[in-house]
N, C-alpha and C positions, 0 to 999 in steps of 0.2 A: 483596599481589602481584595484579594485575590480573586479572580474570576475563572472557575476552572470547565478549560474547552475538550471535549470531548469530538474529535475527528475520524470518521472511519471511510476508510479504502474501499469505495463503493464496489466497483467492478471486483475486489479480489473476495467481497463475503458473497456476492452475488454468486460468482463460480465458483467459490466453494461448497456454499450449499446446493448449486444444482446439481453436481459431482455426487455428494454425500449421498444422494436418492437415486439420481437416474441412474446410477448400474444396476440397480435392481427395478427400474424402470415404473419406479413410484414416482409419476410427474403431476400428480395431485390434480388433476383438471377440475377448471370452474364449471358454470353452466352453461358458458359459451365455448364450451370445449377447448379450453387455451391453457396448456401445462401452467402452473403455478409453483411447483418446487423450487427454484431458485427465489423466488419472490417470498415464500412464507418463510424458507429456511434464514433469510437474511433478516426479514423482519422480524422472526424470534430473538435472532441473534442480537439485533440492535435494543430489542426492548432489554434484553437480559444486562446488557453492556450501560444501560442508564437505570437500572437497579444496582450494579456493582460500583460502577466510577459516584453517581451521582452529581453529573456536572449541570453546571450554570447554562452552558450554550452548548447544542450539537450541531455539526457540518458533516455532510456526506459529499464527497470530493468522487468525480466522474473523470474517465477518460472520456473525450470526445471526438469518436470517431477512430479509425485503427491507424491512422496514420497521425506523425507527431514532427516538429521539428527536427528531431534525431533521424529522420527518414531523407532528409534533405541533406545531413551531413552524411549519413551511411546506408547507401541503397540497403544493404541487406539487413538492416536492423527490425528484428521481429519478424524477418520473412519467413523463418521456417514454421510459423504459428499457423494451425490448421483453423479452418472457419468453423465457428461454433455450432454447435449440433441444433437440428431443425427447431427442435422444444424447447432450445433456448431461447432463440430469437425474440418471440413477442415478449420475453419476459423484463429484456431490458428498457421499453417504454413503460410497461406495466409497473416495473418497481418505482421508476420515477415519478408517476401520476399517482400512485400510492401516497409514496413520500409528502410530494407536494400538498394533495387531500390532508393527510394529517399534520401538516405545517412542518416539519423539521425542514432546515435550511438546506441546500443542496446547490452544488455549484460545480462546473468544469469551464473550462476555457478552449477552443478549437483550436489545434496546432501544440496542445500539449497534455500531459497524461496527469492523471490523479496525483500520482507522486510528484509532479513541479507545481500542483495546487497546494500540496500538504507544505511541500517543501518552503513555499512563499509564506504560507500561514506561520509556519515555525519558526519566521523571522521575524514577524512582529508579533505574537501572541505568547505571554508566560504561560504556565499552568497549564501545559498542552498535554493528553493523552493522545497518542495516535496508534490506532486497530488498524492492523495489516496482516497479511500472511505473507509481505515481501520483506526480503533480509533487505533490498536496497536502501530502506525508509532508515535504517541504522545511522546512517551518516549524519541524521535530523537530531541525533539526540543531543542533548545540552543539559546545563546546571538546572532548567527547571523544567525541561518536557522529557518526555519519556514515551518509551514505545510496548503496544502489547502485542505480540507475534502469536497470530492463532497456533493453537497445538492441538486441541481435542475438544469438540463440541462447542457447547456455550461459555464454557467456566472456565476451560484451562488455556494457560497461555504462556510463552515465555516473556517473562517482565525484564526489560528494561529501563533503567536509570542510567546517567552517567556513570557513575559506581561500578555498578553492576556490569557493563560493558568494558570499563576498563581490567578489572578483575577477569574477565572472560577472555579476553583478545588480547590485552595487554598494549593497546594502542588507543588512541582517541579516537570518537567515533568519525572526526572531520578523515583520518587517516585511511578509515576503510574504503574510503573512493579509491585510495591508489592499491590497495590489497585486490579487489574487484579490479582493476585497469592490467593487475599482471595475470591475474587467475581467468580473466573474462566472464561471461554469462551466457551460456549457451541456450536459455531460454529466450533471450534477447537478441542472439546471431550474432554476437561477438566473441572474440578468441580469445583477446588478451596475448598473452606470450605461449603460445603452444609448447608444452611439456613444464609448464608451470601450475599447479595444481592450488588450492586455497591454504594448506600447511605451509608448502613453499613461499607464498606470495605473503602469508602472513610471517613468516620468520624473516622475510627479506626488509619487509617494512617495520618489524620491530628492533629490526638490527639498523637501518639504515634513516628509517622516518620520513620517507618522502619517495617516491618514483626518481623526481629531481635530483635529491642527494643519490642514490642508487646509480643514476646515470654517472654521476660525478667522480664515482669510486666503482667503476667496473672493474677495473683492474685488481681489487680486492678479492673479484669473484674467481671461482673454478674458470678454466680455459672452456668446459663444456657448460655452463652458466652463460657466458660473457657470450657464447656462439648462439645460445637461443633466445637471447636477448637484442644481440647486435641483427639479427636475422628477423624479427617480429619487429622491429622499430616502430614500424606505420601503424603496424594492428594495436601494439601498448599505446601508443599516442591518438589512436582515436577511439580505443577502447577507455581511455583516461577520460576524453571529453564524453562518453555515452555514460560513462558510470556516473557520474556528477548530475545529481537533480539540480534542475532549473530553480533557482529561487527570486527570481524577480519577475513573475508571471503578472500581467496587469490584472489584478485584482482590486477592488474598493473594499478594504479591510474595515476600515469604520462602518461601512455599509454592511458586512456581511455579519459584525459583531452587532450591531444594532437588531439584526433581523433575526439571528441566530441563536436568540435567548430562548432558552426551553420555559414551555409552559405545556405541562405533560396533563393534560385532560384526558385521561384514561375513558371517560365515556364518549368523549368525540372520537379518539382511535377506536374505540371500539365499533359505531357506528360506518367508520370508514371503512374497519374491514368486512364489516359485513356488506356494506354496499358493494366493494369487489370482489364478494365470495370467498374469502381467506379467511374457512372457519377454523385451520390447524391455528393460524396466528391468533384468531381470537382467545381460544383455547389456551394458547401461553400465556396468552396477556394475563388472564384472569387468575392465572399462579403466582404473579410476580407479586412483592411489595416495594411500592415506590414512598419511599419515606418524604 
């Protein structure tokens, strides 16, 4: 019998819900005068996901620190990202403490990103639903695993399975790595090939199949396109390396699956939320129906 696993990109949801209310200065301070808006938003989102997906296992994946092995490969990786607002800093540890007390399984490995943890799990686990706001994860879709990209609130997503991805992009999820290599990713600090955006990158991979095949057939491109690629060959090769999610993070998959089995005790969860003075999340929990 298939065991459905929900895996959540923790930092993506935490940041999303912090900024969803912080622009209105709604930080939801607790009795210790600590802001909780990101924590409460992420918890509410997680509870709703449990109601929507009814998983057998739940895993929250975390980035561990601001640096990863990619910074060793490329000094400029994510170098343009600003420090988080001061109101968010205490919420990084707070959310992990709350999730621990609730009993949800969470994991992260220093030197790797949450994407890499998720990518490694996706290599070993079938019937996996990945939730994030990061399109980089689309490369992990296969015939049994799917991705829900956050769209609006707690219930609206861009739903992708293998066929839906093929229909939208006209390439396989694996080929999306090469699209990213060509177009780059400004938020991650790598540029791909200057002058090639997503539409052009997608068309090139639809036509040639891969960056390798494209480079073997440069003479079929316009002189201007050949010049762009030749001038940024080093950047293209590094961007391809950076775009690929690592799928061999040292994780104990069997232990993870044993410890991530969902035991949804709403009385316990309610007590934990009360202990942490998270009344907004408490109220939201009471509105849900876990079958």
